[in-house]
C-alpha positions as CSV (number, residue, x, y, z in Angstrom):
1,M,0.0,0.0,0.0
2,K,1.3,3.5,-0.9
3,D,1.8,6.3,1.5
4,L,-1.1,8.8,0.8
5,F,1.5,11.6,0.3
6,D,3.6,9.7,-2.3
7,K,1.8,11.5,-5.1
8,I,2.5,14.9,-3.4
9,Y,6.3,14.2,-3.2
10,K,6.5,13.0,-6.8
11,D,4.1,15.4,-8.6
12,K,3.5,19.0,-7.5
13,G,0.9,19.5,-10.3
14,P,1.1,21.6,-13.5
15,L,1.4,24.9,-11.6
16,G,3.0,23.6,-8.4
17,K,6.1,22.5,-10.3
18,W,6.9,26.1,-10.9
19,A,6.8,27.1,-7.3
20,T,10.6,27.4,-6.8
21,H,10.8,30.0,-9.6
22,A,7.4,31.6,-9.3
23,E,6.3,31.8,-5.7
24,G,6.4,35.3,-4.2
25,Y,6.7,36.9,-7.6
26,F,4.5,35.4,-10.3
27,V,2.2,33.6,-7.8
28,F,1.4,34.7,-4.3
29,P,2.9,38.2,-5.0
30,K,2.7,40.8,-2.2
31,L,1.1,44.0,-3.3
32,E,1.4,46.7,-0.7
33,G,-0.2,50.1,0.0
34,Q,-3.8,51.2,-0.2
35,I,-5.9,49.4,-2.9
36,S,-5.7,51.7,-5.9
37,N,-4.5,52.1,-9.4
38,R,-1.0,52.6,-8.1
39,M,0.5,50.3,-5.4
40,K,3.9,49.0,-4.4
41,F,5.4,45.6,-5.5
42,Q,8.7,44.6,-3.9
43,G,9.3,48.3,-3.0
44,K,8.6,49.7,-6.4
45,D,5.7,51.8,-7.6
46,V,3.5,49.9,-10.1
47,I,0.4,50.6,-12.1
48,T,-1.9,47.9,-10.8
49,W,-4.2,46.1,-13.3
50,S,-4.9,43.1,-11.1
51,I,-7.4,44.3,-8.4
52,N,-11.1,43.6,-8.7
53,D,-12.1,47.0,-7.4
54,Y,-14.1,48.0,-10.4
55,L,-15.8,51.0,-9.0
56,G,-13.0,52.2,-6.9
57,L,-14.9,51.7,-3.6
58,A,-12.1,50.0,-1.7
59,N,-10.6,53.2,-0.4
60,D,-13.4,55.7,-1.0
61,P,-13.5,57.9,2.1
62,E,-17.2,57.3,2.7
63,I,-16.8,53.6,2.5
64,R,-13.8,53.6,4.8
65,E,-15.7,55.6,7.4
66,A,-18.8,53.3,7.2
67,D,-16.6,50.3,7.6
68,A,-14.8,51.8,10.5
69,Q,-17.9,52.9,12.3
70,A,-19.5,49.5,11.9
71,A,-16.4,47.8,13.3
72,K,-16.4,50.2,16.2
73,L,-20.1,49.5,16.9
74,Y,-20.3,45.8,16.3
75,G,-16.7,44.5,16.4
76,S,-15.8,41.5,14.2
77,A,-17.8,38.8,16.0
78,Y,-21.4,40.0,16.0
79,P,-23.7,38.2,15.3
80,M,-22.4,34.9,16.6
81,G,-23.9,31.6,15.2
82,A,-25.5,30.5,12.0
83,R,-28.4,32.5,10.6
84,M,-30.9,29.8,11.4
85,M,-29.9,29.6,15.0
86,S,-28.6,32.9,16.4
87,G,-27.0,34.9,13.6
88,H,-30.0,36.7,12.0
89,T,-30.6,40.5,12.3
90,S,-32.9,43.1,10.9
91,L,-29.9,44.6,9.0
92,H,-29.3,41.2,7.2
93,E,-33.0,41.3,6.2
94,Q,-32.7,45.0,5.0
95,L,-29.7,44.2,2.9
96,Q,-31.4,41.2,1.3
97,N,-34.5,43.3,0.5
98,E,-32.5,46.1,-1.0
99,L,-30.4,43.7,-3.1
100,A,-33.5,41.9,-4.4
101,A,-35.0,45.3,-5.4
102,F,-31.8,46.3,-7.1
103,V,-31.7,43.3,-9.3
104,S,-35.5,43.2,-9.9
105,K,-36.2,39.9,-8.1
106,E,-38.8,39.1,-5.4
107,A,-36.3,38.0,-2.7
108,A,-32.6,37.6,-2.0
109,Y,-30.5,35.7,0.5
110,L,-27.0,36.5,1.8
111,L,-24.0,34.2,1.4
112,N,-20.8,34.3,3.4
113,F,-18.6,33.8,0.4
114,G,-19.2,33.7,-3.3
115,Y,-17.2,30.6,-4.1
116,Q,-18.7,28.6,-1.2
117,G,-22.2,30.0,-1.9
118,M,-22.2,29.0,-5.6
119,V,-21.1,25.4,-4.7
120,S,-23.9,25.1,-2.1
121,T,-26.5,26.7,-4.4
122,I,-26.0,24.2,-7.1
123,D,-26.0,21.3,-4.5
124,A,-29.3,22.6,-3.1
125,L,-31.1,23.1,-6.4
126,V,-30.6,19.5,-7.8
127,T,-31.2,15.9,-6.8
128,K,-29.7,12.8,-8.3
129,N,-32.6,12.6,-10.7
130,D,-31.9,16.0,-12.2
131,I,-29.6,16.9,-15.0
132,I,-27.1,19.9,-15.1
133,V,-26.1,21.5,-18.4
134,Y,-23.3,24.1,-18.0
135,D,-20.8,26.1,-20.1
136,V,-17.5,24.3,-20.4
137,D,-15.6,27.5,-19.5
138,S,-17.5,28.0,-16.2
139,H,-15.7,29.3,-13.2
140,A,-14.2,26.8,-10.8
141,C,-16.9,27.4,-8.2
142,I,-19.5,26.2,-10.7
143,I,-17.4,23.2,-11.6
144,D,-16.9,22.3,-8.0
145,G,-20.6,22.6,-7.4
146,V,-21.4,20.4,-10.3
147,R,-18.9,17.8,-9.0
148,L,-21.1,17.4,-5.9
149,H,-24.0,16.4,-8.1
150,M,-24.8,12.7,-8.0
151,G,-26.8,12.7,-11.2
152,K,-25.9,13.3,-14.8
153,R,-24.3,16.5,-16.1
154,F,-23.3,17.7,-19.6
155,T,-21.1,20.5,-20.8
156,Y,-21.8,22.6,-23.8
157,K,-19.2,24.4,-25.9
158,H,-18.4,27.9,-24.6
159,N,-21.2,30.4,-25.5
160,D,-22.3,28.0,-28.2
161,V,-26.1,28.0,-28.2
162,Q,-26.3,25.3,-30.8
163,S,-24.2,23.0,-28.6
164,L,-26.4,23.9,-25.7
165,E,-29.5,22.9,-27.7
166,K,-28.0,19.5,-28.5
167,N,-27.2,18.9,-24.9
168,L,-30.6,20.0,-23.8
169,E,-32.1,17.4,-26.2
170,R,-29.9,14.7,-24.5
171,A,-30.8,16.1,-21.0
172,T,-34.5,16.1,-21.8
173,K,-34.5,12.4,-22.9
174,L,-32.7,11.5,-19.7
175,A,-34.9,13.6,-17.5
176,D,-37.9,11.9,-19.0
177,Q,-36.4,8.6,-17.8
178,T,-35.4,9.7,-14.3
179,G,-38.4,11.9,-13.6
180,G,-36.1,14.8,-12.8
181,G,-35.6,18.4,-14.1
182,I,-32.9,20.3,-15.9
183,L,-30.7,23.1,-14.6
184,V,-28.7,25.2,-17.1
185,I,-25.8,27.3,-15.7
186,S,-23.9,30.1,-17.4
187,E,-21.9,33.1,-16.2
188,G,-23.1,36.6,-16.9
189,V,-19.5,37.6,-17.7
190,F,-16.8,35.0,-18.1
191,G,-14.0,36.3,-15.9
192,M,-11.1,35.1,-17.9
193,R,-12.2,36.0,-21.5
194,G,-14.5,38.9,-20.5
195,E,-17.3,37.7,-22.8
196,Q,-20.9,38.1,-21.7
197,G,-22.8,34.8,-21.5
198,R,-25.4,34.5,-24.3
199,L,-28.1,34.8,-21.8
200,K,-30.8,36.1,-24.1
201,E,-30.4,33.3,-26.6
202,I,-30.3,30.7,-23.8
203,I,-33.6,32.0,-22.4
204,E,-35.1,31.8,-25.8
205,L,-34.5,28.1,-25.6
206,K,-37.1,27.9,-22.8
207,K,-39.7,28.1,-25.6
208,K,-38.5,24.7,-26.7
209,F,-37.1,23.0,-23.6
210,N,-38.2,22.9,-19.9
211,F,-35.3,24.0,-17.8
212,R,-34.4,26.5,-15.0
213,F,-31.5,28.9,-15.5
214,L,-28.8,29.9,-12.9
215,V,-26.5,32.8,-13.7
216,D,-23.2,33.6,-11.9
217,D,-22.9,37.4,-12.5
218,A,-19.9,38.1,-10.3
219,H,-18.2,40.4,-12.9
220,G,-21.4,41.9,-14.3
221,F,-23.0,43.1,-11.1
222,G,-22.2,46.8,-10.7
223,T,-20.5,47.2,-14.1
224,L,-23.2,46.3,-16.7
225,G,-26.7,47.5,-17.3
226,K,-28.2,51.0,-17.1
227,T,-28.3,50.9,-13.3
228,G,-25.4,48.5,-12.8
229,A,-27.8,45.5,-12.0
230,G,-25.7,43.3,-14.3
231,A,-25.6,41.3,-17.5
232,G,-29.3,40.4,-17.3
233,E,-30.2,44.1,-17.2
234,E,-27.7,44.8,-20.0
235,Q,-29.3,42.2,-22.2
236,G,-32.9,43.0,-21.2
237,I,-33.7,39.5,-19.9
238,Q,-33.4,39.7,-16.1
239,D,-36.9,38.2,-15.7
240,G,-35.8,35.1,-17.6
241,I,-33.0,34.3,-15.1
242,D,-34.5,32.0,-12.5
243,V,-31.7,32.2,-9.9
244,Y,-29.3,35.2,-10.0
245,F,-26.0,35.1,-8.2
246,A,-23.5,37.9,-7.5
247,T,-20.6,38.5,-5.2
248,F,-19.5,41.5,-3.1
249,A,-15.8,40.7,-4.0
250,K,-15.8,42.7,-7.3
251,S,-17.7,45.9,-7.7
252,M,-18.5,46.1,-4.0
253,A,-14.9,45.7,-2.9
254,S,-15.8,43.5,0.1
255,T,-16.6,40.0,1.2
256,G,-19.8,38.1,0.8
257,A,-22.4,37.3,-1.9
258,F,-26.1,36.9,-2.6
259,I,-28.6,34.9,-4.6
260,A,-31.9,36.4,-5.8
261,A,-35.0,34.7,-7.2
262,D,-38.7,34.3,-6.7
263,K,-39.6,34.3,-3.0
264,E,-40.6,30.7,-2.9
265,I,-37.3,29.7,-4.4
266,I,-35.3,31.7,-1.9
267,D,-37.4,30.4,1.0
268,Y,-36.4,26.9,-0.1
269,L,-32.8,27.7,-0.6
270,K,-32.3,29.4,2.8
271,Y,-33.5,26.2,4.5
272,N,-31.3,23.9,2.3
273,L,-28.0,25.8,1.7
274,R,-25.6,23.7,3.7
275,S,-22.8,26.3,3.5
276,Q,-25.1,28.8,5.2
277,M,-27.0,26.5,7.6
278,F,-23.9,25.2,9.2
279,A,-21.7,28.3,9.0
280,K,-21.4,31.5,11.0
281,S,-23.6,34.4,9.8
282,L,-22.0,37.1,7.7
283,Q,-20.6,39.5,10.3
284,M,-22.4,42.8,10.9
285,Q,-19.4,44.9,9.9
286,L,-19.7,43.4,6.3
287,V,-23.5,43.7,6.2
288,V,-23.4,47.4,7.2
289,G,-20.6,48.0,4.7
290,A,-22.5,46.3,1.9
291,L,-25.6,48.5,2.6
292,K,-23.4,51.6,2.2
293,R,-21.8,50.2,-1.0
294,L,-25.2,49.3,-2.5
295,D,-26.4,52.8,-1.7
296,M,-23.4,54.3,-3.6
297,L,-24.1,52.0,-6.6
298,R,-27.6,53.4,-6.8
299,T,-26.8,57.1,-6.1
300,R,-23.4,57.6,-7.8
301,P,-23.7,56.6,-11.5
302,E,-20.5,58.6,-12.2
303,M,-18.5,55.7,-10.7
304,K,-19.6,53.4,-13.5
305,A,-19.2,56.1,-16.1
306,N,-15.6,56.7,-15.0
307,L,-14.9,52.9,-15.1
308,W,-16.1,52.6,-18.6
309,K,-14.1,55.7,-19.7
310,I,-11.0,53.8,-18.7
311,V,-12.2,50.5,-20.1
312,D,-13.0,52.0,-23.5
313,A,-9.6,53.9,-23.7
314,L,-7.7,50.7,-22.7
315,Q,-9.5,48.3,-25.0
316,S,-9.6,50.6,-28.0
317,G,-5.9,51.5,-27.5
318,L,-4.9,47.9,-27.4
319,K,-6.9,47.1,-30.6
320,D,-5.5,50.1,-32.4
321,R,-2.0,48.8,-31.7
322,G,-2.9,45.4,-33.1
323,F,-3.2,43.4,-29.8
324,D,-5.6,40.4,-29.6
325,I,-8.1,41.1,-26.8
326,G,-10.5,38.4,-27.9
327,T,-14.2,39.1,-27.9
328,T,-14.5,40.8,-24.5
329,Q,-17.8,42.5,-23.9
330,S,-17.1,43.7,-20.4
331,C,-14.5,45.4,-18.3
332,V,-12.3,42.3,-18.2
333,T,-9.5,42.9,-20.7
334,P,-7.5,39.9,-21.8
335,V,-4.4,40.3,-24.0
336,Y,-3.4,37.1,-25.8
337,L,0.2,36.5,-26.8
338,K,2.1,33.4,-28.0
339,G,4.9,31.9,-26.0
340,S,6.0,29.4,-23.5
341,I,5.7,29.5,-19.7
342,P,9.4,30.5,-19.2
343,E,8.9,33.3,-21.8
344,A,5.8,34.5,-20.0
345,M,7.8,34.7,-16.8
346,A,10.5,36.7,-18.4
347,L,7.9,39.0,-20.1
348,V,6.0,39.7,-16.9
349,K,9.2,40.3,-15.0
350,D,10.2,42.9,-17.6
351,L,6.8,44.6,-17.3
352,R,7.1,44.8,-13.6
353,E,10.8,45.7,-13.1
354,N,11.4,48.0,-16.1
355,Y,8.0,49.4,-17.0
356,G,6.2,49.5,-13.6
357,I,3.2,47.6,-14.8
358,F,1.6,44.9,-12.7
359,C,-1.0,42.6,-14.3
360,S,-2.0,39.0,-13.8
361,I,-0.4,36.3,-15.9
362,V,-2.4,33.2,-17.0
363,V,-0.7,30.2,-18.6
364,Y,-1.3,26.5,-19.1
365,P,-3.3,24.6,-17.8
366,V,-5.8,27.4,-17.4
367,I,-5.4,28.2,-21.1
368,P,-3.9,26.0,-23.9
369,K,-0.2,25.4,-24.2
370,G,1.7,28.0,-26.2
371,L,-0.5,30.9,-25.1
372,I,0.1,33.7,-22.7
373,L,-2.8,35.6,-21.3
374,L,-2.2,39.0,-19.6
375,R,-5.5,39.6,-17.8
376,M,-6.3,43.3,-17.0
377,I,-8.9,44.7,-14.7
378,P,-9.6,48.4,-15.3
379,T,-11.1,50.4,-12.4
380,A,-12.7,53.8,-11.9
381,T,-9.5,54.8,-10.1
382,H,-7.3,54.4,-13.1
383,T,-6.4,57.4,-15.2
384,L,-5.9,58.0,-18.9
385,E,-2.2,58.5,-18.2
386,D,-2.1,55.0,-16.7
387,V,-3.6,53.7,-19.9
388,E,-1.1,55.5,-22.2
389,I,1.9,54.3,-20.1
390,T,0.5,50.8,-20.2
391,L,-0.1,50.8,-23.9
392,N,3.5,51.9,-24.6
393,A,4.8,49.2,-22.3
394,F,2.8,46.5,-24.0
395,S,4.1,47.6,-27.4
396,A,7.7,47.3,-26.1
397,I,7.3,43.9,-24.5
398,R,5.5,42.5,-27.6
399,D,8.5,43.5,-29.7
400,R,10.9,41.7,-27.2
401,L,8.7,38.6,-27.3
402,H,8.7,38.5,-31.1
403,N,12.5,39.1,-31.5
404,G,13.4,36.3,-29.2
405,T,14.7,38.3,-26.2
406,Y,12.5,36.5,-23.7
407,K,13.3,33.1,-25.2
408,R,17.0,33.8,-24.6
409,L,16.4,35.1,-21.1
410,S,14.2,32.1,-20.2
411,A,16.5,29.4,-21.7
412,A,18.1,28.6,-18.4
413,V,14.8,28.2,-16.6
414,S,13.4,26.1,-19.4
415,A,16.4,23.7,-19.3
416,Q,16.2,23.4,-15.5
417,M,12.5,22.6,-15.6
418,G,12.8,20.2,-18.5
419,E,10.6,22.2,-20.8
């Protein structure tokens, strides 16, 4: 019999094998200073494109004051216990009611964390007789939620409605045999590519198939739609989304999440969401802070306008210079380049050390081998000067990638790693 840890000693995984060269710099980096467009990395000032603070609320003076006063009044413990037992308050209810109204749903329910909440929502919505059909490029929280499902599940090609329709035909036949139902899952905005889910076309399929629709709108909430209510509002189909999910970790610059749906659905979920039934209630400091943030989303539309001014300048500037940013339809701005993992490391180090630009790097196995993805998150705190500096830096590093500079710089690392 093997030692359970044998596999750990022998294989660190596709990302873990790079830890010696990457940890502390490319992964688990330490950004310092107040959350903003400019922060410090290893003692140097950098323009930061890796913070999910879309609306610039993280260090807004009003937000900081509201958070501080809530901490002073309630501390970090109150309320103690799970919501069902001793952790329920009128402010939790108020936040839920205001969130439901904001996203045009009958009711809402708070979740402690987005990732955990999505996993638990999927688990609660289906039984072993039900079938899940979900986009193959779904976020890890959706994939992990689907893994808990003891019934059948099918993936459809990313944002491919024809593929979804074929899988709905399969799912319908199977559901007829099991006596179950069908749950379709998409994201409102796919966080890696920046594409909006084809929500309108998916809802059109309800005319042909009997299914319920769950949408993870983590990146759409606060950034899309006339009022900022998300991808459903943007596409004019919020009513067709049966269960709407969003997190506080992006536009709200906080911790927590919520689901919204018809009242009867929410009443069912709040009694069956294991991650909430058996976990401490969302602490009051975060609830009060979320109420303030939601109020600012409603009353300060200039925040979203400033965000999109930066998004449009960055994305149009990249396209004008011939960069491939895919088919993003959101604030998420991917830049696709071709190269190996060692080349990607050399490129990003050059960006950070010599150009003062900090953005996230994504490589295999998250994306196919041979591709480098530089993922950028514009915010309302960025300036047009930040954009221009970044565009010039990207043009320079692309030239060095094409002329083989990074390949030469990374040769020693490649040889050492056996690449």
